[in-house]
MIRO-73942 format. One record per residue: residue number from 1; chain; x negated, y negated, z negated of N, C-alpha, C in turn. Coordinates in Angstrom, 1 decimal, always signed. Atoms other than C-alpha are relative to their C-alpha. Layout:
N
> nr; kette; nu; nv; nw; cau; cav; caw; cu; cv; cw
> NUM; A; X; Y; Z; X; Y; Z; X; Y; Z
...
//
This chain:
120
> nr; kette; nu; nv; nw; cau; cav; caw; cu; cv; cw
> 1; A; -1.1; +1.0; +0.2; +0.1; +0.2; -0.1; -1.3; -1.5; +0.2
> 2; A; +0.8; +1.0; -0.3; -2.8; -2.3; -0.5; -1.0; -0.5; +0.7
> 3; A; +1.0; +0.5; -1.3; -4.4; -1.9; +2.5; +1.2; -0.4; +1.0
> 4; A; -1.2; +0.4; -0.6; -1.3; -2.5; +4.4; +0.3; -1.4; +0.1
> 5; A; -0.5; +1.4; +0.7; -0.7; -5.6; +2.5; -1.3; -1.0; +0.2
> 6; A; +1.1; +0.8; +0.2; -4.5; -6.7; +2.9; +0.3; -0.2; +1.7
> 7; A; +0.0; +0.0; -1.3; -3.9; -5.8; +7.1; +1.3; -1.5; +0.1
> 8; A; -0.9; +0.9; +0.0; -0.6; -8.0; +6.8; -0.7; -1.8; +0.2
> 9; A; +0.3; +1.5; -0.1; -2.0; -11.1; +5.3; -1.1; -0.6; +0.6
> 10; A; +1.1; -0.1; -0.7; -5.1; -10.8; +7.7; +0.7; -0.5; +1.3
> 11; A; -0.7; +0.0; -1.4; -2.3; -10.7; +10.7; +1.0; -1.1; -0.4
> 12; A; -0.7; +1.7; -0.1; -0.4; -13.9; +9.1; -0.8; -0.9; +0.5
> 13; A; +0.7; +1.2; -0.2; -3.4; -16.1; +9.1; -0.3; -0.3; +1.6
> 14; A; +0.5; +0.1; -1.6; -4.4; -15.2; +12.9; +0.7; -1.4; +0.9
> 15; A; -0.3; +0.6; -0.8; -1.8; -17.3; +14.3; -1.0; -1.9; -0.4
> 16; A; +0.7; +0.8; +0.0; -3.4; -20.1; +12.8; -1.5; -0.9; +0.5
> 17; A; +0.7; -0.2; -1.1; -6.6; -19.6; +13.7; -0.1; -0.1; +1.7
> 18; A; +0.2; +0.4; -1.2; -6.2; -19.6; +16.9; +0.4; -0.8; +0.5
> 19; A; -0.4; +1.1; -0.6; -4.4; -22.5; +17.4; -0.9; -0.9; +0.2
> 20; A; +1.3; +1.1; -0.1; -7.4; -24.3; +16.2; -1.3; +0.5; +0.9
> 21; A; +0.8; -0.1; -1.6; -9.4; -22.2; +18.8; -0.2; -0.1; +1.3
> 22; A; -0.5; +1.0; -0.8; -7.4; -23.6; +21.0; -0.1; -1.1; +0.5
> 23; A; +0.1; +1.3; +0.4; -7.8; -26.8; +19.9; -1.6; -0.6; +0.3
> 24; A; +1.7; +0.4; +0.6; -11.8; -26.5; +19.9; -0.8; -0.3; -1.1
> 25; A; +0.1; -0.2; +1.4; -12.0; -25.8; +16.6; -0.4; +0.8; -0.8
> 26; A; +0.0; -0.9; +0.1; -13.3; -23.7; +14.6; +1.1; +1.0; -1.0
> 27; A; -1.6; -0.4; +0.7; -10.4; -21.2; +13.4; -0.5; +0.2; -1.6
> 28; A; -0.3; -0.1; +1.0; -11.9; -20.2; +10.1; +0.1; -1.5; -0.7
> 29; A; +0.6; +1.3; +0.7; -12.9; -23.5; +8.8; +1.3; -0.4; +0.0
> 30; A; -1.0; +0.7; -0.3; -9.3; -24.5; +9.9; +0.9; +0.5; -1.2
> 31; A; -0.9; -1.1; +0.8; -7.6; -21.5; +8.0; -0.4; +0.4; -1.8
> 32; A; +0.6; +0.5; +1.7; -9.8; -22.2; +4.5; +0.5; -1.1; -0.6
> 33; A; -0.6; +1.6; +0.2; -8.6; -25.6; +4.8; +1.3; +0.0; -0.5
> 34; A; -1.6; -0.4; +0.5; -5.0; -24.4; +5.0; +0.5; +0.1; -1.1
> 35; A; -0.1; -0.9; +1.6; -5.0; -21.9; +2.1; -0.1; -0.9; -1.1
> 36; A; +0.3; +0.3; +1.0; -6.6; -23.9; +0.2; +1.2; -1.5; -0.5
> 37; A; -1.3; +0.5; -0.1; -3.9; -26.9; +0.9; +1.1; +0.1; -0.7
> 38; A; -1.4; -1.0; +0.7; -1.0; -24.5; +0.1; -0.2; -0.1; -1.3
> 39; A; +0.4; -0.5; +1.9; -2.7; -23.8; -3.1; +0.3; -1.1; -0.6
> 40; A; +0.2; +1.3; +1.1; -3.0; -27.6; -4.3; +1.1; -0.3; +0.5
> 41; A; -0.7; +1.0; +0.3; -0.2; -29.3; -2.9; +1.5; +1.0; +0.6
> 42; A; -1.0; -0.5; -0.5; +2.4; -26.4; -1.9; +0.6; +0.1; +1.6
> 43; A; -0.3; -0.7; -1.6; +4.3; -24.6; +1.1; +0.2; -1.3; +1.1
> 44; A; -0.3; +0.5; -1.5; +4.7; -26.9; +4.6; -1.6; -0.9; +0.3
> 45; A; +1.1; +1.0; -0.4; +1.1; -28.3; +4.8; -0.7; +0.6; +0.8
> 46; A; +1.1; -0.5; -1.1; -1.4; -27.5; +7.4; -0.5; -0.6; +0.7
> 47; A; +1.5; +0.5; -1.2; -3.6; -28.3; +10.8; +1.2; -0.4; +1.1
> 48; A; -0.8; +1.1; -0.9; -1.3; -31.0; +13.1; -1.3; +0.5; +1.1
> 49; A; +0.8; -0.1; -1.6; -3.5; -29.6; +16.7; +0.2; -0.8; +0.6
> 50; A; +0.0; +0.5; -0.5; -2.3; -32.3; +18.4; -0.3; -1.2; -0.2
> 51; A; +0.5; +1.1; +0.4; -3.2; -34.9; +16.1; -1.5; +0.2; -0.6
> 52; A; +1.1; -0.7; +1.0; -6.1; -32.7; +14.8; -0.3; -0.7; -1.2
> 53; A; -0.2; -0.1; +0.5; -5.4; -33.5; +11.7; +0.8; +0.7; -1.6
> 54; A; -0.5; -0.8; +0.6; -4.6; -32.1; +8.7; +1.3; -0.4; -1.4
> 55; A; -1.0; +0.4; +0.3; -1.0; -32.9; +7.1; +1.1; +0.5; -0.8
> 56; A; -1.1; -1.0; -0.3; +2.3; -32.2; +5.8; +0.6; +0.5; +1.1
> 57; A; +0.0; -0.7; -1.1; +3.5; -30.2; +8.7; +1.9; -0.3; +0.1
> 58; A; -1.9; -0.3; +0.3; +7.6; -30.3; +7.6; +0.3; -1.6; +0.5
> 59; A; +0.3; +0.8; -0.1; +7.1; -33.9; +7.5; -0.1; -0.7; +1.3
> 60; A; +0.2; +0.5; -1.5; +6.0; -34.5; +10.9; +0.5; +0.6; +0.9
> 61; A; -0.7; -0.4; -0.8; +8.1; -32.5; +12.1; -0.4; +1.7; +1.1
> 62; A; +0.7; -0.7; -0.4; +6.0; -29.7; +13.3; +0.8; +1.6; -0.8
> 63; A; -0.9; -1.7; +0.7; +8.2; -26.2; +12.6; -0.4; +1.2; +0.8
> 64; A; +0.3; -1.4; -0.9; +6.9; -22.6; +13.2; +1.3; +0.5; +0.5
> 65; A; -0.9; -0.6; -0.1; +9.7; -20.4; +14.5; -0.2; +1.0; -0.8
> 66; A; +0.2; -1.1; +0.7; +10.1; -18.3; +11.8; +0.6; +1.1; -0.3
> 67; A; -1.3; -1.7; -1.0; +12.9; -15.8; +13.4; -1.0; +0.4; +0.7
> 68; A; +0.7; -1.2; -0.7; +10.0; -14.8; +15.8; -1.1; +0.7; -0.9
> 69; A; +1.1; -0.2; +0.5; +7.3; -14.4; +13.1; +0.7; +1.0; -1.0
> 70; A; -0.5; -1.0; +1.1; +9.7; -12.6; +10.4; +0.4; +1.4; +1.0
> 71; A; -0.4; -1.1; -1.3; +11.0; -10.0; +13.6; -1.5; +0.5; +0.7
> 72; A; +1.1; -1.2; +0.0; +7.2; -9.2; +14.6; -0.4; +0.5; -1.0
> 73; A; +0.5; -0.8; +1.1; +6.7; -8.4; +11.1; +0.5; +1.2; -0.4
> 74; A; -0.7; -1.0; -0.4; +9.2; -6.5; +10.9; -0.3; +1.0; +1.0
> 75; A; -0.2; -0.8; -1.4; +9.0; -4.7; +14.4; -1.4; +1.2; -0.6
> 76; A; +1.3; -0.5; +0.1; +5.4; -4.0; +13.4; -0.3; +1.4; -1.0
> 77; A; +0.0; -1.0; +1.5; +6.1; -2.4; +9.6; +0.8; +1.2; +0.6
> 78; A; -0.6; -1.1; +0.0; +8.6; -0.4; +11.4; -0.4; +0.9; +0.5
> 79; A; +0.6; -1.2; -0.9; +6.4; +1.0; +13.9; -1.1; +0.8; -1.0
> 80; A; +1.0; -0.1; +0.5; +3.6; +1.3; +11.5; +0.7; +1.5; -1.1
> 81; A; -0.5; -1.1; +1.4; +5.7; +3.7; +8.8; +0.6; +1.0; +1.5
> 82; A; -0.5; -1.0; -0.3; +7.1; +5.5; +11.6; -1.2; +1.0; +0.9
> 83; A; +1.4; -0.9; +0.0; +3.3; +6.3; +12.8; -0.3; +1.0; -0.8
> 84; A; +1.1; -0.7; +1.3; +2.2; +7.4; +9.6; +0.9; +1.2; -0.8
> 85; A; -0.7; -0.9; +0.0; +5.6; +9.7; +9.2; +0.2; +1.0; +1.0
> 86; A; -0.4; -1.0; -1.7; +5.6; +11.1; +12.8; -1.4; +1.1; -0.5
> 87; A; +1.0; -1.0; -0.2; +3.0; +14.4; +13.0; -0.8; -0.1; +1.2
> 88; A; +0.7; -0.3; -1.1; +2.0; +13.7; +16.3; +0.8; -2.0; +1.0
> 89; A; -0.6; +1.6; -0.5; +2.3; +10.5; +18.7; -0.4; +0.1; +1.4
> 90; A; +0.1; +0.0; -1.3; +2.5; +10.0; +22.2; -0.1; -1.4; +0.8
> 91; A; +0.4; +1.3; -1.2; +0.9; +7.4; +24.6; -0.6; +0.4; +1.4
> 92; A; +0.3; +0.0; -1.6; +0.1; +6.9; +27.9; -1.4; -0.3; +0.3
> 93; A; +1.5; +0.1; -0.4; -3.7; +7.1; +29.5; -0.2; -1.2; +0.8
> 94; A; -0.1; +0.5; -0.8; -4.1; +4.1; +31.3; -1.0; +0.7; +1.3
> 95; A; +0.7; -0.5; -1.5; -5.2; +4.9; +35.1; -0.7; -1.5; +0.7
> 96; A; +0.8; +0.8; -1.1; -7.8; +2.8; +36.6; -0.3; -0.2; +1.1
> 97; A; -0.2; -0.4; -1.8; -7.8; +1.9; +39.8; -0.7; -0.8; +1.0
> 98; A; +0.8; +1.4; -0.7; -10.2; -0.5; +42.5; +0.6; -0.5; +0.7
> 99; A; -0.6; +0.6; -0.8; -8.9; -2.7; +44.4; +0.8; +0.6; +0.6
> 100; A; -0.4; -0.7; -1.1; -9.0; -0.6; +47.5; +1.0; +1.3; -0.5
> 101; A; -0.8; -0.9; +0.4; -7.6; +2.1; +45.6; +1.5; -0.4; -0.4
> 102; A; -1.5; +0.2; -0.1; -4.5; +0.3; +44.6; +0.7; -0.9; +1.4
> 103; A; -0.3; +0.3; -1.1; -4.5; -0.7; +48.2; +1.1; +1.1; +0.4
> 104; A; +0.0; -1.5; -0.5; -4.6; +2.6; +49.4; +1.9; +0.2; -0.5
> 105; A; -1.1; -0.7; +0.2; -1.6; +3.9; +47.3; +0.8; -1.2; +0.2
> 106; A; -1.5; +1.2; -0.3; +1.0; +0.7; +48.2; +0.4; +0.5; +1.4
> 107; A; -0.2; -0.4; -1.5; +0.0; +1.6; +51.6; +0.6; +1.4; +0.4
> 108; A; -0.3; -1.3; +0.2; +0.8; +5.3; +51.1; +1.6; -0.1; -0.4
> 109; A; -1.1; +0.2; +0.5; +4.1; +4.6; +49.2; +0.8; -1.4; +0.8
> 110; A; -0.9; +0.4; -0.9; +5.6; +1.7; +51.5; +0.6; -0.6; -0.8
> 111; A; -1.4; +0.6; +1.0; +8.4; -0.7; +50.1; +0.7; +0.8; -0.8
> 112; A; -0.9; -1.1; +0.9; +10.2; +2.6; +48.4; +1.6; -1.3; +0.1
> 113; A; -1.0; +0.8; +0.5; +13.5; +2.0; +47.4; +1.2; -0.4; +1.3
> 114; A; -1.1; +0.3; -1.5; +15.6; +2.2; +51.0; -0.3; -1.2; +0.7
> 115; A; +0.2; +1.8; -0.6; +14.3; -1.0; +51.9; -0.4; -0.2; +1.8
> 116; A; +0.1; +0.0; -1.9; +13.7; -0.1; +55.6; +1.4; -0.3; +0.9
> 117; A; -0.7; +0.6; -1.1; +15.3; -0.7; +58.7; +0.8; +1.4; +0.2
> 118; A; -0.6; -0.7; -0.8; +16.7; +2.6; +59.5; +1.1; +0.3; +0.7
> 119; A; -1.6; -0.2; -0.7; +20.5; +2.2; +60.3; +0.1; -1.0; +1.3
> 120; A; -0.4; +1.4; -0.7; +19.9; -0.9; +62.6; -0.7; +0.9; +1.5
//
């Protein structure tokens, strides 16, 4: 359970770091500062990437779509529970093809799905 909680906490911190990286700032530094702000000032404080400053995000009007985050966490926990309780797991093995192989397969299959002009 402790390992699962640690994984969850890490996954919840990744979006903050990625926003910082996308803005050209070191993600770990921003995350550390945001975590400290939340401990000191409470919920709602963070880093505004558009203005490049730390502030109360709720007052600034920056709102996280919490429903998306909640659904992602619930779905991942559901899949993790399913994997842990089953005795096997079926996955698809990826097939890597060169561009030439893809083109040859496309040429052999044609348009498919009855797209020909056979009745004309």
